C-alpha positions as CSV (number, residue, x, y, z in Angstrom):
1,M,99.8,99.1,163.8
2,T,102.9,97.6,161.9
3,K,105.5,96.2,163.8
4,M,108.8,95.9,162.2
5,L,111.2,93.4,162.7
6,N,114.1,95.6,164.2
7,N,114.9,93.4,167.4
8,E,114.8,89.8,167.8
9,K,113.7,90.5,171.4
10,M,110.7,92.5,170.5
11,A,107.8,92.6,172.8
12,I,104.8,91.0,171.2
13,N,102.0,92.6,173.4
14,G,100.6,96.1,173.1
15,G,99.2,96.1,169.4
16,K,96.0,96.2,168.3
17,T,94.1,93.0,168.2
18,Q,90.3,91.9,167.0
19,P,88.3,94.8,165.4
20,K,85.7,95.7,167.9
21,K,83.3,96.4,165.4
22,A,83.6,93.3,163.4
23,H,80.9,91.0,163.4
24,I,82.1,87.7,164.7
25,H,79.6,84.9,164.1
26,A,82.9,82.2,164.3
27,Q,82.3,82.6,168.1
28,D,79.3,80.0,167.9
29,N,81.7,77.5,166.9
30,K,81.6,74.7,169.3
31,S,84.0,72.3,167.8
32,E,86.9,70.9,169.9
33,A,90.2,72.1,169.5
34,P,92.4,69.4,167.3
35,K,94.1,66.8,169.4
36,G,97.6,67.9,170.2
37,L,96.6,71.8,170.3
38,D,94.0,71.5,173.1
39,N,96.2,72.3,176.1
40,P,94.8,75.2,177.9
41,L,98.1,76.2,179.4
42,N,99.7,76.7,176.0
43,N,100.7,80.5,175.5
44,R,100.1,80.1,171.9
45,T,100.0,82.8,169.0
46,L,98.8,82.2,166.1
47,I,101.1,83.5,163.0
48,I,99.0,84.1,160.1
49,D,100.4,84.2,156.6
50,G,98.5,87.4,155.7
51,D,99.4,88.3,152.0
52,I,97.5,84.7,151.1
53,L,94.3,85.4,153.5
54,I,93.9,88.3,152.4
55,Y,94.1,87.2,148.5
56,K,91.6,84.7,149.4
57,V,89.2,86.5,150.8
58,A,89.2,89.4,148.4
59,C,88.8,87.1,145.4
60,Q,85.9,85.3,147.1
61,V,84.0,88.3,147.5
62,E,84.3,89.7,143.8
63,Q,81.1,89.7,141.8
64,A,80.8,90.2,137.9
65,I,77.7,92.1,136.9
66,E,76.4,92.4,133.1
67,W,74.2,95.9,133.0
68,D,73.3,95.1,129.2
69,E,74.7,92.7,126.4
70,D,78.2,94.7,126.0
71,L,78.8,96.0,129.6
72,W,80.0,94.1,132.4
73,T,81.5,95.3,135.6
74,L,83.4,93.8,138.3
75,H,82.9,94.9,142.1
76,A,83.4,94.0,145.6
77,D,82.0,94.8,148.9
78,F,84.7,96.0,151.0
79,K,82.5,95.7,154.0
80,Q,81.9,92.2,153.8
81,A,85.2,91.6,152.6
82,R,86.5,93.1,156.0
83,D,83.7,91.2,158.0
84,K,84.6,87.8,156.3
85,L,88.0,88.5,157.0
86,A,87.9,89.2,160.6
87,D,85.5,86.0,161.1
88,T,87.9,83.7,159.3
89,I,90.9,85.0,161.4
90,T,88.6,84.9,164.7
91,Y,87.5,81.0,163.7
92,Y,90.9,79.7,163.6
93,E,91.9,81.7,166.7
94,L,89.2,79.9,168.6
95,T,89.3,76.6,166.9
96,L,93.3,76.7,168.0
97,L,93.0,78.4,171.3
98,A,95.3,81.2,170.5
99,K,95.9,83.7,172.9
100,R,97.3,86.1,170.4
101,I,97.3,87.0,166.6
102,V,99.9,88.4,164.5
103,I,100.1,88.6,160.9
104,A,102.8,88.4,158.6
105,L,102.9,90.9,155.6
106,G,105.6,91.0,152.7
107,S,106.9,93.9,150.8
108,K,106.4,94.6,147.4
109,D,110.4,94.2,146.8
110,S,112.1,90.8,147.7
111,F,116.0,89.9,148.2
112,R,115.3,86.8,145.7
113,K,114.9,89.6,142.7
114,K,118.9,90.0,143.1
115,L,119.7,86.2,143.0
116,N,117.3,86.0,140.2
117,P,115.9,89.0,138.1
118,L,113.1,86.8,136.7
119,Y,111.5,86.0,140.0
120,K,108.1,86.1,140.0
121,S,108.5,88.3,136.9
122,N,105.4,86.3,135.3
123,R,103.2,87.7,137.8
124,K,103.5,91.4,136.9
125,K,100.3,91.2,134.6
126,T,98.3,89.6,136.9
127,R,95.5,91.6,138.6
128,K,94.8,91.6,142.1
129,P,91.3,91.5,143.2
130,V,89.6,94.8,143.4
131,V,89.4,95.2,147.3
132,Y,93.1,93.4,147.8
133,Q,94.7,96.7,148.8
134,P,92.3,98.4,151.1
135,L,91.7,95.3,152.9
136,R,95.5,94.6,153.5
137,E,95.7,98.5,154.6
138,W,92.7,97.7,157.1
139,V,94.7,94.6,158.6
140,L,97.4,96.8,158.8
141,E,95.5,99.5,161.0
142,N,93.6,96.7,163.1
143,Y,95.9,93.8,163.6
144,K,99.5,93.3,165.1
145,C,101.5,92.8,161.9
146,Y,104.7,92.4,160.8
147,V,106.5,94.0,158.0
148,K,110.1,94.1,157.0
149,P,111.4,95.9,153.1
150,K,112.9,93.1,150.5
151,L,111.2,90.1,152.8
152,E,108.1,88.1,151.6
153,G,105.2,87.3,154.2
154,D,106.5,83.7,154.1
155,D,110.0,84.9,155.4
156,I,108.4,87.0,158.1
157,V,106.5,84.1,159.1
158,G,109.5,81.6,158.9
159,I,111.4,84.2,161.3
160,L,108.6,84.6,163.8
161,A,108.0,80.7,163.9
162,T,111.7,79.9,164.4
163,G,113.2,82.9,166.5
164,N,112.5,84.2,170.0
165,I,110.5,87.4,169.0
166,I,107.5,85.3,170.1
167,E,107.7,83.4,173.4
168,G,105.7,80.3,174.1
169,D,103.8,78.2,171.7
170,K,103.7,78.9,167.7
171,T,101.1,77.6,165.3
172,V,101.4,79.1,161.5
173,L,98.1,79.5,159.6
174,T,98.7,79.5,155.7
175,N,98.1,77.9,152.4
176,D,101.6,77.9,151.0
177,K,102.6,74.4,150.7
178,D,106.3,76.0,150.7
179,M,106.1,76.8,154.3
180,K,106.9,72.8,155.0
181,T,110.5,73.8,154.5
182,I,110.0,75.7,158.1
183,P,110.1,73.7,161.4
184,G,107.1,74.0,163.6
185,T,103.4,73.7,163.8
186,H,101.3,74.4,160.5
187,W,97.9,74.4,160.1
188,F,97.2,74.7,156.2
189,L,93.9,76.4,155.0
190,G,91.9,73.6,153.3
191,D,93.3,70.6,155.0
192,D,91.5,71.1,158.5
193,D,94.2,69.6,160.1
194,Y,97.7,70.7,161.4
195,T,101.0,69.3,160.6
196,I,104.1,69.1,162.8
197,I,107.3,69.5,161.0
198,D,110.6,68.8,162.4
199,E,113.8,70.3,161.6
200,D,115.0,67.3,159.6
201,T,112.1,67.2,157.5
202,A,112.1,71.2,156.7
203,N,115.2,70.4,155.5
204,Y,114.5,67.5,153.1
205,N,111.6,69.5,152.2
206,H,114.0,72.6,151.4
207,M,116.6,70.2,149.5
208,L,113.4,68.5,147.8
209,Q,112.5,72.4,146.6
210,S,116.0,73.0,145.4
211,L,115.8,70.1,143.1
212,T,112.3,70.9,141.7
213,G,112.0,74.3,141.9
214,D,108.8,76.4,141.4
215,V,107.5,77.6,138.1
216,A,105.2,79.6,139.5
217,D,107.6,81.9,141.4
218,G,109.9,81.8,138.4
219,Y,113.1,79.5,139.0
220,K,113.3,76.1,137.7
221,G,115.1,74.1,139.9
222,C,117.1,71.3,138.1
223,P,115.9,70.5,134.7
224,N,113.9,67.7,134.2
225,I,113.8,66.6,137.7
226,G,110.1,66.3,139.1
227,K,109.0,65.7,142.6
228,V,109.2,61.9,142.2
229,T,112.9,61.7,140.9
230,A,113.7,64.3,143.5
231,E,112.4,62.0,146.3
232,K,114.2,59.0,145.1
233,I,117.5,61.2,145.1
234,L,117.0,62.5,148.7
235,T,115.2,59.9,150.5
236,P,118.7,57.8,151.1
237,H,120.1,60.4,152.8
238,K,116.9,62.2,154.3
239,N,118.1,63.1,157.9
240,N,121.5,64.2,156.8
241,Y,121.4,67.6,155.3
242,K,125.1,67.4,154.3
243,K,124.7,64.3,152.2
244,M,121.3,65.7,150.8
245,W,123.0,68.8,149.6
246,E,125.8,66.6,147.9
247,A,122.8,64.7,146.5
248,V,121.6,68.1,145.2
249,V,124.7,69.3,143.5
250,D,125.8,65.7,142.2
251,T,122.1,65.9,140.2
252,Y,123.0,69.6,138.9
253,K,126.3,68.4,137.4
254,S,124.9,65.6,135.7
255,K,122.6,68.2,134.0
256,G,125.7,70.0,132.7
257,L,125.6,72.8,135.6
258,N,127.8,73.5,138.2
259,S,127.2,74.1,142.2
260,K,126.9,77.8,141.7
261,V,123.6,77.1,139.9
262,A,122.5,74.5,142.6
263,L,123.3,77.1,145.3
264,R,121.3,79.8,143.5
265,E,118.4,77.8,143.5
266,A,118.9,76.5,147.0
267,R,118.9,80.1,148.0
268,M,115.8,80.9,146.0
269,A,113.8,77.8,147.6
270,R,114.9,79.0,151.3
271,I,112.0,80.3,153.4
272,L,114.0,82.4,155.8
273,R,114.6,81.1,159.3
274,A,115.5,83.3,162.3
275,S,119.3,82.2,161.8
276,D,118.5,83.4,158.3
277,Y,118.2,87.0,159.2
278,N,121.0,89.7,160.9
279,F,118.6,91.6,163.4
280,K,121.6,94.2,163.9
281,T,122.0,95.0,160.2
282,K,118.7,94.2,159.2
283,R,119.8,92.3,156.2
284,T,119.1,88.5,154.9
285,I,122.0,85.8,155.7
286,L,122.0,84.0,152.3
287,W,121.8,80.2,152.9
288,Q,125.1,78.5,153.1
289,P,125.3,74.7,152.4
290,P,125.9,72.8,155.5
291,A,129.7,72.0,156.6
């Protein structure tokens, strides 16, 4: 069942949840919930960055086979992928004591492409795993999912994590370090631990990304400014969003670039929060520098 982000007060119950036929061996997990997430009174929802998780599982089940000296094929067992994904989701649902699961999925288009036509253009020729698309369709049919045109999965995660569409405690499950620009509780895949990010830290990470850019996503940030240099520039103003932004603009100007370029890169780096989306017009509100 697909839930659209049409109303900030949308009810979150009533959608499909865990598939009944999935093989859930993860229920044998006896580990305790991480300290800080172990309050049984928490009305916790696990918000999953679905695009990343589906991609990871779809890659894991691919197998290359050599039929003879000159013939190789690549195949994937969809049932294996489906069960592996269901097991993974259930593992985190149990480990993090979540009462509900929601999955954020992105659309093919992104509002960022209007800001920068080269955004993710380097990925056009990148092949997706064999079962990626059918696995994504299966998720849409069997879990409660949130999608919205022109929004990427991490933007939807950010909106859900910072807004009141979902009530109660919320934990984000992702592998995307860009999500550190979103305040809240995050569980990063592979880290086996959770991170609580307050608003000041999220703002700092946003400004950091505005300077360093993201070459993998096709926006470069400020020329010749790496993470170490960006940290030196921002750290003196870490808890002051306005001062950090002024430092970002000054850095761009020192490279012969104006504030408009800095603003474009900051908007590219901004993972949407609930305040960045107009639920009435269903449009993105582009980030504005703090006054």
